[in-house]
N, C-alpha and C positions, 0 to 999 in steps of 0.2 A: 633747422636749416642753417648751414654754415654760411656766414657772411663776414667778409673781411674788408679792411680798408684797401688792401692791395693783394692781388694774386699775381705771382710771377710764374710764367710758363717756361720751365727749364731750370735745372739746377747744375749747369756747368759753370765755368768760370764767370760768364756774364751774369747768370742768374744769382749766384751766391754773392757776387760783388754788390748787386742791388740789395740783397738780403742784409749784407753788412751795414749799409747805410740806413736801411729801414729799421733795423734792430736798434741802432743808436738813437733814432728819433722816436721810438716807442709806438710806432704804428702797428696795428694788427695785420699780419700778412702770413702767407704760406707760399712755399716754393713747390711746384708740382714737377716731379721727375718720373719719366716713363721707365727708366732702368731700375734694377733692384738694388743698386748701390751707387753712391756718389763716385764720380770719376770713371764710370764704366765705359763711357764713349771713348775715353783715352785708352783704357785697357783693351778695347776691341780692335785697336789699330795695329798696323803691321809690327811684328815682333822686334825688328831692329831699329824702330823709330827713336831717334834722339832729337830733342829740340835744338834749333839753331840759336835760341836765346839762352844765355847763361842763367843760372839760378837768380842772379841779381835782377834780371829782367823777366823772370818767370814767377813772380810773386804778386799776390793781391793786396789790397789795402789792409793795413793793420797786422800783418803776419808774414814775416820773411820766410821763404823756403829754407829748410835746414841744409847745411853743407856749405862747401866753398862757393863764394859768390861767383867765381869765374868758371865753375864746372857746368857742363851741359847736362841737364836732367834727361832721363829716359821717359818714355811714355808712362811707365808704371810709377816712376817718381812723381810725375805730374798728377796722376790719378790719386796716389796716396796723399799728396799734399792737399788736394781739394777736399778729400774726405776728412783729413785732420782739421782743415779750416772750418768746415761746417760744424764739426764736433766742438772745436775750441770756442766758437762764438754761439754755440747752441742755437743754430738757425732752424726754424721750423720747416721741415721737408716732409712731403708725402711721396714715398717711393712707390714704384709699380703703378703710377698714376698717369695714364695717357689722356691727353686732351683730345676729345673727338669733335667738339664744336664750340664756338663762342658766338653768342648773340648779345645784342645790347638792347635793353629795355630803356625806358625813359631815363631812369636814374642809375641803374645797375648794369653790370656785365653778368651774363649768365653763362657759366662755364660747365659744359657737359663733359664728364670724364667717364672712364670705365669703372670708377668707384662711386659714381653718383653726380649730382648737380650741386655746384657751389656758386656763390655770388660775391661780387666785390664792387666797390665804388670806382676803382682804377685797376688797370691791368698792364703788366709788362711782358712783352713777348721776347723771351730770352732763349728761343730755340735755335738761334744762330743761323749762319748762312749756309751751312752744310746739311742740306735737307734731302733733295732728290738727286741721286747720282745721274750725271749726264753722259750719255753715249750717243754719238752721231746717228741720225735717223736711218742712214743706209746700213747700219750694223745692229740696230736695236732688235730686229727680228731675224737677223742672219744666223743660220744654223749650218754648221759644217762639222762632220764627225772627226775630221783631222785637225780641227782648230779649237783650242781652249782659249776662252776670253773671259776677263773678269775686270770689274772696276776697281780702282786703287783702294776704294773704301772697304772692299771685301778682301783685299790681298793681306795675307798674314806672313807668309814665308815662301821661299822657293819650293818647298815640298808640295805646295798646292798644284804646281804647274806640271805639264807633261814634259818629257824629255825633249830636247831640241832648242831651237832658237826662240828668242823673245823679242817682240816689238812692244816698246813702251811708248804710248801716245800721250803727249803733253809735256810742256817744258817748265812746269813749276817745280818747287822744291821737293814735293812728294815724289813726282816722277823721276827727278834727278837722284834722290836717295835710293829708290827702288832699282833704278838702272844700275847704279854703282854696286849695290848688293849683288844683283844677278850677274854682273860682268865678271865676278870672281870665278864663275864656273861655266858660263854660257856665252854664246854669241848674242850680243844685244844691239838692237837698233833703237834709236830714240828719235821719234818724229815730232817736230816742233813747228809752230807757225811763225816764229820770230827769232831773231838772233839772240843768243845768250848774253846776259850781262852778269858778270861774276863779282861778288864782294867777298873779301876774306872774313873769316870769323873773328880774327884778331888782327889789329894793326898797331904796330909800335907798342906792343905789350898790353893794349887795351881791347876790350870787346868792341866790335864794329858798332854795336848798339850804343855803347858809351859815346863814341864819336858822333853818331847820328843825333844823340840827345844834346851833346855839347854844342853842335853847330845849329841847333834849333829846328831840326827836321822831323825827329821822331814823333813829337807831339804837336807839330804845327797844324792848326786848324785849316780846313778847306776854304775858309773865308780869308786866309792870309796869303801874302805873296809867296812865302816859302811853301806853304801847304799846297797851293795851286800848282806850283812847279813840281813838287814831289809827287803829286797825284798823277801827273802826266807821264812820269817815268815808268817803264816796264819793271815789273818785280824782278829783283836779282836772284841768282842762285847763290846761296851762302856756302862758303867753303871752296876748296880747290880740288876735291876728289874727282868730280866729273870732268873738270877741265883737263886734268892730267890723263884720264882714261881716253878722252877724245884725242888728245895730242899723241898718245901712244897707239892709236887706232884700235883700242880695245872696245870702244863704243862707236858705232857708226851713226852719223847724224843725217836725217832725211827731212824733207819738208812735210807738210801735213798730209794725212791719208785722205783720199777723196772717194775711193770705192774699194769693194772687195768682191772677188769671185772665188768661192770655195775658201781655200786658205792662201790664196794669192791676193795680196793687197797692192793697190796702185797709189803712188804718191803724186803730189801736185806737179812734179817735174816729169810725169808720165813714166817714170821708172817703176818696175814691179819687183816684188819680193815674195818668196814663199816663206810663211811663218807657221810655227806650231803653236805659239802662245801670243796673245795680245793682252796687255794691261792698259786699260783706259784710265789714264790719270788726267781726265778732261774736266774735272771740277763738278760743280753742282748747279742745279737750277732751283729757284725759289719755289716753295710749295706752301701756300697759305690759304688753300681752298677751305680749310676748316674754320677760318675766321669769317663768319657769316654776317659781315657788316659791309655795307656799301661805302666806297671811298677809301678803303684801307690800302689797296694796292693799285698800281698803275696798270695800263693795258698789257705790259710785258710781265706782269706778275710780281714786280718788286714793290717793297713797302714804300708808301709815300710818307715822308717824314722830314723834319728839320732838326738835326742833332738828336734824332731818335724820338722826337715828339711828333706824334701823328696828328693830322687835322681832326681826327675823331677825339672828342673830349675825353680825357682820362685813359687814352691808349698810348703805349710807348713801345719802342723797339730798342734792343741793345745787342751788341756783338756782331753787327754788320760790318763788312769790309768798308773802310773809309767812311764809317758813320759820321765821324767828324775829323779824325786824324789817322795817320798810318797805324798807330797802335790800337785802333778801335777793335780789331779782330784778333789782337794779340793779348796774352795775359798781362803784359806790362802796361797796356794802355786802357784796358776795359774799365778799370776802376775810375778813371777820369770821367768817362761817359756815364758811369753809374752815379757818381756824385752829382753830375749835372741833372740827370733824370730825376733823382730823388728830390732835388731842390724844386723841380717842376711839380712833382707829386705833392710836396708839402704846400706849395702855393695854392694848388687847386683844392687841397684838403681844407685849407683855411677859409675858402669862400663859402 
């Protein structure tokens, strides 16, 4: 029977950051990864994806990403870096291992996987916030032969789409990047629920993340004055490409989509538009039904935690948006949360 001090569910940037600190402390642990290769969740994302954080802010504790600190890595650069990181620190990973259910006995966590059952004293959920793609309920069962629709998590390239116009729904950075790519050859409409706030990638020769760090915002905790203020701000769109295309009338902006009839969609302003393709860049909803433990999540399905520490003894989360600071769901900040959680793990391990 496999029994560990700690099991980490997920071996993306959040999980392997935990692994780095656990390895340094000498605890027995394993990282469970459902994919066949480290970094695969990055490789599966759309082909043109480039991070808006430069290499300097796209690295984990103990190992800087290779290349110029000011360059912006591609999704494949990120995937290769994570794979090198795991190999460099010789972190114990079980690939092709999906977690089906987690139960808690009196002293141990029982983790049922597609490879068998394993046990641990403590467990870290590092599966991240991007779990179940969200599509509005009025479209989830909508079928229309003249309309192609896809969630942004399944979008890879323009070649997937039918000919004709594209409606991108969602005003985050993924939706913005996809809209910019498609506007090179198609008529694109971008439907958003709030006005855009743009931030340049560089300001006065420095990365905008360098400035955010210098003024104390990037890693400010949600229990600080700066952190509370920063959390109330809407997420910005990084870069100027979308702003220019909107200004040049190459991308049309509309309010949120409220319903659809065939391939005719209606917006919140009651305007309608015929579209051939819809890309839903509408984010994700939490999915923790496989954690069979009372008190883990709130009624809306989100994890109950304080800085990633669950009220369930020995259970932790990492990689959640604003888990403690703006960088919590970014590569640059997840290591800070990992260090805090491993400190909590060590304290409990000593009891």
